[in-house]
VMD Tcl script that builds the backbone (N, CA, C; Angstrom):
set m [mol new atoms 315]
animate dup $m
set s [atomselect $m all]
$s set {name element resname resid chain x y z} {
  {N N MET 1 A 4.024 -15.841 0.757}
  {CA C MET 1 A 5.100 -14.863 0.691}
  {C C MET 1 A 5.134 -14.095 1.998}
  {N N ILE 2 A 6.346 -13.945 2.531}
  {CA C ILE 2 A 6.527 -13.186 3.764}
  {C C ILE 2 A 6.740 -11.721 3.406}
  {N N LEU 3 A 5.991 -10.849 4.079}
  {CA C LEU 3 A 6.090 -9.407 3.871}
  {C C LEU 3 A 6.463 -8.757 5.192}
  {N N THR 4 A 7.464 -7.873 5.161}
  {CA C THR 4 A 7.860 -7.207 6.395}
  {C C THR 4 A 8.452 -5.826 6.123}
  {N N THR 5 A 8.283 -4.956 7.093}
  {CA C THR 5 A 8.896 -3.628 7.001}
  {C C THR 5 A 10.337 -3.651 7.489}
  {N N THR 6 A 10.742 -4.727 8.122}
  {CA C THR 6 A 12.117 -4.841 8.616}
  {C C THR 6 A 13.052 -5.262 7.484}
  {N N GLN 7 A 14.352 -5.074 7.714}
  {CA C GLN 7 A 15.343 -5.406 6.687}
  {C C GLN 7 A 15.711 -6.883 6.673}
  {N N GLN 8 A 15.314 -7.606 7.702}
  {CA C GLN 8 A 15.619 -9.038 7.773}
  {C C GLN 8 A 14.471 -9.760 8.451}
  {N N ILE 9 A 14.443 -11.066 8.277}
  {CA C ILE 9 A 13.411 -11.901 8.875}
  {C C ILE 9 A 14.111 -12.855 9.826}
  {N N GLU 10 A 13.814 -12.726 11.091}
  {CA C GLU 10 A 14.496 -13.523 12.105}
  {C C GLU 10 A 14.402 -15.015 11.793}
  {N N GLY 11 A 15.566 -15.665 11.809}
  {CA C GLY 11 A 15.625 -17.098 11.555}
  {C C GLY 11 A 15.614 -17.476 10.080}
  {N N HIS 12 A 15.568 -16.472 9.195}
  {CA C HIS 12 A 15.537 -16.727 7.752}
  {C C HIS 12 A 16.543 -15.814 7.056}
  {N N PRO 13 A 17.781 -16.246 6.940}
  {CA C PRO 13 A 18.766 -15.381 6.269}
  {C C PRO 13 A 18.417 -15.197 4.792}
  {N N VAL 14 A 18.702 -14.016 4.279}
  {CA C VAL 14 A 18.471 -13.726 2.863}
  {C C VAL 14 A 19.531 -14.465 2.056}
  {N N ARG 15 A 19.078 -15.308 1.144}
  {CA C ARG 15 A 19.998 -16.058 0.282}
  {C C ARG 15 A 20.276 -15.325 -1.023}
  {N N GLU 16 A 19.287 -14.545 -1.468}
  {CA C GLU 16 A 19.454 -13.851 -2.750}
  {C C GLU 16 A 18.565 -12.613 -2.774}
  {N N TYR 17 A 19.145 -11.514 -3.261}
  {CA C TYR 17 A 18.387 -10.284 -3.460}
  {C C TYR 17 A 17.951 -10.233 -4.920}
  {N N LYS 18 A 16.648 -10.075 -5.155}
  {CA C LYS 18 A 16.125 -10.047 -6.517}
  {C C LYS 18 A 15.972 -8.630 -7.063}
  {N N GLY 19 A 15.774 -7.671 -6.191}
  {CA C GLY 19 A 15.648 -6.288 -6.638}
  {C C GLY 19 A 14.465 -5.579 -6.009}
  {N N VAL 20 A 14.353 -4.312 -6.328}
  {CA C VAL 20 A 13.282 -3.468 -5.802}
  {C C VAL 20 A 11.982 -3.791 -6.529}
  {N N VAL 21 A 10.904 -3.881 -5.758}
  {CA C VAL 21 A 9.569 -4.075 -6.337}
  {C C VAL 21 A 8.657 -2.979 -5.810}
  {N N THR 22 A 7.686 -2.619 -6.630}
  {CA C THR 22 A 6.747 -1.563 -6.261}
  {C C THR 22 A 5.323 -1.968 -6.607}
  {N N GLY 23 A 4.403 -1.287 -5.997}
  {CA C GLY 23 A 2.995 -1.407 -6.336}
  {C C GLY 23 A 2.379 -0.033 -6.200}
  {N N GLU 24 A 1.518 0.321 -7.124}
  {CA C GLU 24 A 0.895 1.643 -7.096}
  {C C GLU 24 A -0.605 1.499 -7.328}
  {N N THR 25 A -1.362 2.269 -6.580}
  {CA C THR 25 A -2.808 2.305 -6.760}
  {C C THR 25 A -3.264 3.747 -6.669}
  {N N ILE 26 A -4.076 4.158 -7.625}
  {CA C ILE 26 A -4.687 5.491 -7.567}
  {C C ILE 26 A -6.188 5.269 -7.581}
  {N N ILE 27 A -6.847 5.850 -6.593}
  {CA C ILE 27 A -8.274 5.624 -6.450}
  {C C ILE 27 A -8.957 6.959 -6.180}
  {N N GLY 28 A -10.118 7.130 -6.746}
  {CA C GLY 28 A -10.875 8.365 -6.563}
  {C C GLY 28 A -11.884 8.211 -5.447}
  {N N ALA 29 A -12.139 9.295 -4.760}
  {CA C ALA 29 A -13.176 9.319 -3.725}
  {C C ALA 29 A -14.380 10.051 -4.303}
  {N N ASN 30 A -15.532 9.391 -4.299}
  {CA C ASN 30 A -16.701 10.035 -4.916}
  {C C ASN 30 A -17.318 11.080 -4.005}
  {N N PHE 31 A -18.171 11.895 -4.556}
  {CA C PHE 31 A -18.702 13.036 -3.822}
  {C C PHE 31 A -19.600 12.632 -2.660}
  {N N VAL 32 A -20.234 11.462 -2.711}
  {CA C VAL 32 A -21.079 11.020 -1.600}
  {C C VAL 32 A -20.207 10.767 -0.372}
  {N N LYS 33 A -19.075 10.071 -0.578}
  {CA C LYS 33 A -18.152 9.845 0.537}
  {C C LYS 33 A -17.621 11.178 1.049}
  {N N ASP 34 A -17.303 12.107 0.131}
  {CA C ASP 34 A -16.817 13.423 0.531}
  {C C ASP 34 A -17.852 14.146 1.387}
  {N N PHE 35 A -19.112 14.041 0.974}
  {CA C PHE 35 A -20.190 14.715 1.686}
  {C C PHE 35 A -20.298 14.186 3.121}
  {N N PHE 36 A -20.369 12.862 3.263}
  {CA C PHE 36 A -20.501 12.283 4.596}
  {C C PHE 36 A -19.239 12.478 5.436}
  {N N ALA 37 A -18.081 12.472 4.807}
  {CA C ALA 37 A -16.842 12.740 5.535}
  {C C ALA 37 A -16.850 14.181 6.046}
  {N N GLY 38 A -17.377 15.099 5.241}
  {CA C GLY 38 A -17.483 16.491 5.662}
  {C C GLY 38 A -18.372 16.644 6.876}
  {N N ILE 39 A -19.467 15.912 6.907}
  {CA C ILE 39 A -20.360 15.947 8.066}
  {C C ILE 39 A -19.633 15.413 9.290}
  {N N ARG 40 A -18.904 14.324 9.128}
  {CA C ARG 40 A -18.150 13.757 10.257}
  {C C ARG 40 A -17.102 14.747 10.757}
  {N N ASP 41 A -16.494 15.513 9.831}
  {CA C ASP 41 A -15.518 16.506 10.256}
  {C C ASP 41 A -16.164 17.534 11.180}
  {N N ILE 42 A -17.420 17.863 10.909}
  {CA C ILE 42 A -18.130 18.865 11.708}
  {C C ILE 42 A -18.546 18.280 13.058}
  {N N VAL 43 A -19.128 17.083 13.043}
  {CA C VAL 43 A -19.669 16.502 14.281}
  {C C VAL 43 A -18.677 15.585 14.985}
  {N N GLY 44 A -17.580 15.279 14.355}
  {CA C GLY 44 A -16.569 14.407 14.961}
  {C C GLY 44 A -16.781 12.959 14.598}
  {N N GLY 45 A -15.780 12.164 14.854}
  {CA C GLY 45 A -15.878 10.737 14.568}
  {C C GLY 45 A -14.999 10.335 13.414}
  {N N ARG 46 A -14.934 9.041 13.207}
  {CA C ARG 46 A -14.103 8.483 12.143}
  {C C ARG 46 A -14.912 8.366 10.863}
  {N N SER 47 A -14.216 8.449 9.747}
  {CA C SER 47 A -14.861 8.301 8.449}
  {C C SER 47 A -14.626 6.878 7.951}
  {N N SER 48 A -15.566 5.989 8.228}
  {CA C SER 48 A -15.386 4.585 7.855}
  {C C SER 48 A -15.336 4.411 6.342}
  {N N SER 49 A -16.008 5.278 5.591}
  {CA C SER 49 A -15.968 5.145 4.134}
  {C C SER 49 A -14.569 5.436 3.605}
  {N N TYR 50 A -13.908 6.469 4.148}
  {CA C TYR 50 A -12.546 6.765 3.727}
  {C C TYR 50 A -11.568 5.707 4.217}
  {N N GLU 51 A -11.785 5.211 5.429}
  {CA C GLU 51 A -10.912 4.154 5.941}
  {C C GLU 51 A -10.983 2.921 5.057}
  {N N LYS 52 A -12.176 2.605 4.587}
  {CA C LYS 52 A -12.336 1.441 3.699}
  {C C LYS 52 A -11.598 1.669 2.385}
  {N N VAL 53 A -11.709 2.869 1.829}
  {CA C VAL 53 A -11.011 3.188 0.579}
  {C C VAL 53 A -9.496 3.089 0.781}
  {N N LEU 54 A -9.005 3.591 1.897}
  {CA C LEU 54 A -7.572 3.504 2.187}
  {C C LEU 54 A -7.105 2.056 2.271}
  {N N ARG 55 A -7.862 1.225 2.978}
  {CA C ARG 55 A -7.501 -0.195 3.101}
  {C C ARG 55 A -7.495 -0.881 1.745}
  {N N GLU 56 A -8.528 -0.623 0.939}
  {CA C GLU 56 A -8.603 -1.245 -0.393}
  {C C GLU 56 A -7.422 -0.826 -1.258}
  {N N ALA 57 A -7.079 0.449 -1.225}
  {CA C ALA 57 A -5.958 0.939 -2.031}
  {C C ALA 57 A -4.642 0.322 -1.557}
  {N N LYS 58 A -4.444 0.239 -0.256}
  {CA C LYS 58 A -3.221 -0.366 0.288}
  {C C LYS 58 A -3.146 -1.843 -0.083}
  {N N ASP 59 A -4.249 -2.554 0.092}
  {CA C ASP 59 A -4.270 -3.986 -0.223}
  {C C ASP 59 A -3.983 -4.236 -1.705}
  {N N THR 60 A -4.546 -3.419 -2.570}
  {CA C THR 60 A -4.316 -3.564 -4.010}
  {C C THR 60 A -2.860 -3.295 -4.353}
  {N N SER 61 A -2.292 -2.263 -3.765}
  {CA C SER 61 A -0.891 -1.922 -4.018}
  {C C SER 61 A 0.044 -3.021 -3.518}
  {N N MET 62 A -0.242 -3.557 -2.330}
  {CA C MET 62 A 0.581 -4.646 -1.778}
  {C C MET 62 A 0.474 -5.897 -2.653}
  {N N LYS 63 A -0.721 -6.202 -3.123}
  {CA C LYS 63 A -0.916 -7.380 -3.975}
  {C C LYS 63 A -0.128 -7.238 -5.277}
  {N N GLU 64 A -0.176 -6.050 -5.865}
  {CA C GLU 64 A 0.571 -5.792 -7.102}
  {C C GLU 64 A 2.076 -5.963 -6.877}
  {N N MET 65 A 2.564 -5.468 -5.742}
  {CA C MET 65 A 3.979 -5.597 -5.421}
  {C C MET 65 A 4.359 -7.069 -5.231}
  {N N MET 66 A 3.502 -7.832 -4.538}
  {CA C MET 66 A 3.771 -9.262 -4.332}
  {C C MET 66 A 3.812 -10.015 -5.653}
  {N N GLU 67 A 2.890 -9.704 -6.548}
  {CA C GLU 67 A 2.868 -10.367 -7.860}
  {C C GLU 67 A 4.155 -10.100 -8.627}
  {N N ARG 68 A 4.649 -8.871 -8.565}
  {CA C ARG 68 A 5.904 -8.538 -9.248}
  {C C ARG 68 A 7.078 -9.290 -8.626}
  {N N ALA 69 A 7.066 -9.443 -7.304}
  {CA C ALA 69 A 8.132 -10.177 -6.631}
  {C C ALA 69 A 8.103 -11.656 -7.009}
  {N N GLN 70 A 6.917 -12.228 -7.111}
  {CA C GLN 70 A 6.788 -13.638 -7.483}
  {C C GLN 70 A 7.324 -13.884 -8.888}
  {N N VAL 71 A 7.055 -12.958 -9.801}
  {CA C VAL 71 A 7.566 -13.078 -11.167}
  {C C VAL 71 A 9.096 -13.084 -11.163}
  {N N MET 72 A 9.696 -12.370 -10.229}
  {CA C MET 72 A 11.155 -12.313 -10.125}
  {C C MET 72 A 11.729 -13.544 -9.433}
  {N N GLY 73 A 10.860 -14.399 -8.900}
  {CA C GLY 73 A 11.322 -15.606 -8.213}
  {C C GLY 73 A 11.541 -15.430 -6.723}
  {N N ALA 74 A 11.024 -14.365 -6.152}
  {CA C ALA 74 A 11.197 -14.100 -4.725}
  {C C ALA 74 A 10.132 -14.827 -3.907}
  {N N ASN 75 A 10.467 -15.073 -2.638}
  {CA C ASN 75 A 9.471 -15.644 -1.739}
  {C C ASN 75 A 9.257 -14.774 -0.503}
  {N N ALA 76 A 9.830 -13.569 -0.526}
  {CA C ALA 76 A 9.639 -12.611 0.564}
  {C C ALA 76 A 9.944 -11.207 0.049}
  {N N ILE 77 A 9.406 -10.218 0.755}
  {CA C ILE 77 A 9.730 -8.817 0.479}
  {C C ILE 77 A 10.091 -8.185 1.811}
  {N N VAL 78 A 11.269 -7.583 1.870}
  {CA C VAL 78 A 11.735 -6.932 3.101}
  {C C VAL 78 A 11.815 -5.422 2.891}
  {N N GLY 79 A 11.848 -4.696 4.005}
  {CA C GLY 79 A 12.000 -3.243 3.941}
  {C C GLY 79 A 10.833 -2.538 3.281}
  {N N ILE 80 A 9.633 -3.046 3.479}
  {CA C ILE 80 A 8.462 -2.460 2.813}
  {C C ILE 80 A 8.171 -1.068 3.359}
  {N N ASP 81 A 7.883 -0.158 2.437}
  {CA C ASP 81 A 7.488 1.213 2.760}
  {C C ASP 81 A 6.155 1.478 2.082}
  {N N ILE 82 A 5.237 2.103 2.797}
  {CA C ILE 82 A 3.920 2.435 2.248}
  {C C ILE 82 A 3.756 3.943 2.328}
  {N N ASP 83 A 3.480 4.563 1.173}
  {CA C ASP 83 A 3.278 6.010 1.104}
  {C C ASP 83 A 1.873 6.317 0.622}
  {N N TYR 84 A 1.257 7.311 1.250}
  {CA C TYR 84 A -0.073 7.779 0.877}
  {C C TYR 84 A 0.043 9.229 0.431}
  {N N GLU 85 A -0.566 9.566 -0.694}
  {CA C GLU 85 A -0.542 10.939 -1.207}
  {C C GLU 85 A -1.901 11.265 -1.816}
  {N N THR 86 A -2.316 12.510 -1.697}
  {CA C THR 86 A -3.480 12.968 -2.452}
  {C C THR 86 A -2.952 13.664 -3.693}
  {N N ILE 87 A -3.624 13.419 -4.794}
  {CA C ILE 87 A -3.194 14.003 -6.060}
  {C C ILE 87 A -4.414 14.519 -6.810}
  {N N GLY 88 A -4.167 15.201 -7.891}
  {CA C GLY 88 A -5.236 15.741 -8.707}
  {C C GLY 88 A -5.421 17.221 -8.426}
  {N N GLU 89 A -6.123 17.861 -9.311}
  {CA C GLU 89 A -6.325 19.295 -9.221}
  {C C GLU 89 A -6.990 19.715 -7.909}
  {N N THR 90 A -7.932 18.905 -7.455}
  {CA C THR 90 A -8.643 19.224 -6.213}
  {C C THR 90 A -8.327 18.220 -5.107}
  {N N ASN 91 A -7.217 17.528 -5.246}
  {CA C ASN 91 A -6.821 16.497 -4.273}
  {C C ASN 91 A -7.911 15.446 -4.086}
  {N N SER 92 A -8.602 15.118 -5.162}
  {CA C SER 92 A -9.723 14.186 -5.073}
  {C C SER 92 A -9.317 12.741 -5.325}
  {N N MET 93 A -8.040 12.529 -5.613}
  {CA C MET 93 A -7.557 11.174 -5.858}
  {C C MET 93 A -6.556 10.801 -4.769}
  {N N LEU 94 A -6.569 9.535 -4.410}
  {CA C LEU 94 A -5.636 9.031 -3.417}
  {C C LEU 94 A -4.687 8.064 -4.101}
  {N N MET 95 A -3.382 8.262 -3.881}
  {CA C MET 95 A -2.391 7.348 -4.416}
  {C C MET 95 A -1.713 6.637 -3.257}
  {N N VAL 96 A -1.649 5.318 -3.367}
  {CA C VAL 96 A -0.909 4.517 -2.401}
  {C C VAL 96 A 0.211 3.840 -3.167}
  {N N ALA 97 A 1.442 4.063 -2.742}
  {CA C ALA 97 A 2.603 3.457 -3.385}
  {C C ALA 97 A 3.338 2.616 -2.342}
  {N N THR 98 A 3.621 1.382 -2.697}
  {CA C THR 98 A 4.386 0.509 -1.819}
  {C C THR 98 A 5.678 0.146 -2.524}
  {N N SER 99 A 6.729 -0.050 -1.732}
  {CA C SER 99 A 7.994 -0.500 -2.300}
  {C C SER 99 A 8.721 -1.349 -1.272}
  {N N GLY 100 A 9.577 -2.205 -1.775}
  {CA C GLY 100 A 10.357 -3.074 -0.911}
  {C C GLY 100 A 11.399 -3.808 -1.740}
  {N N THR 101 A 12.151 -4.672 -1.094}
  {CA C THR 101 A 13.176 -5.451 -1.775}
  {C C THR 101 A 12.732 -6.905 -1.828}
  {N N ALA 102 A 12.621 -7.427 -3.048}
  {CA C ALA 102 A 12.252 -8.831 -3.248}
  {C C ALA 102 A 13.467 -9.696 -2.971}
  {N N VAL 103 A 13.288 -10.727 -2.146}
  {CA C VAL 103 A 14.390 -11.587 -1.765}
  {C C VAL 103 A 13.968 -13.050 -1.768}
  {N N VAL 104 A 14.973 -13.915 -1.763}
  {CA C VAL 104 A 14.765 -15.349 -1.555}
  {C C VAL 104 A 15.354 -15.663 -0.189}
  {N N ILE 105 A 14.549 -16.269 0.663}
  {CA C ILE 105 A 15.025 -16.644 1.994}
  {C C ILE 105 A 15.135 -18.147 2.106}
}
mol reanalyze $m
mol bondsrecalc $m
mol representation Tube
mol addrep $m
């Protein structure tokens, strides 16, 4: 399946629009990651534990969106948008939402 943030795929005209597809993932960050991320905030540097969680959440959301598109008979998704939000009472949860248009090329 071809995935793109653009509205079209060069050399592949859209033959049929199947509809909007989405994928959502909500993942919690545990206190150990929070602790080490806090230390990194003080001393500087990247938080590889949080980066890994972000990648996993994005990948899961994209996979869910692709599965929904396949069920609709699509072979590509165009116009993909990826949104990241913190949610929960203490902002301890991360939500990744993806959306796009399922198409047949």
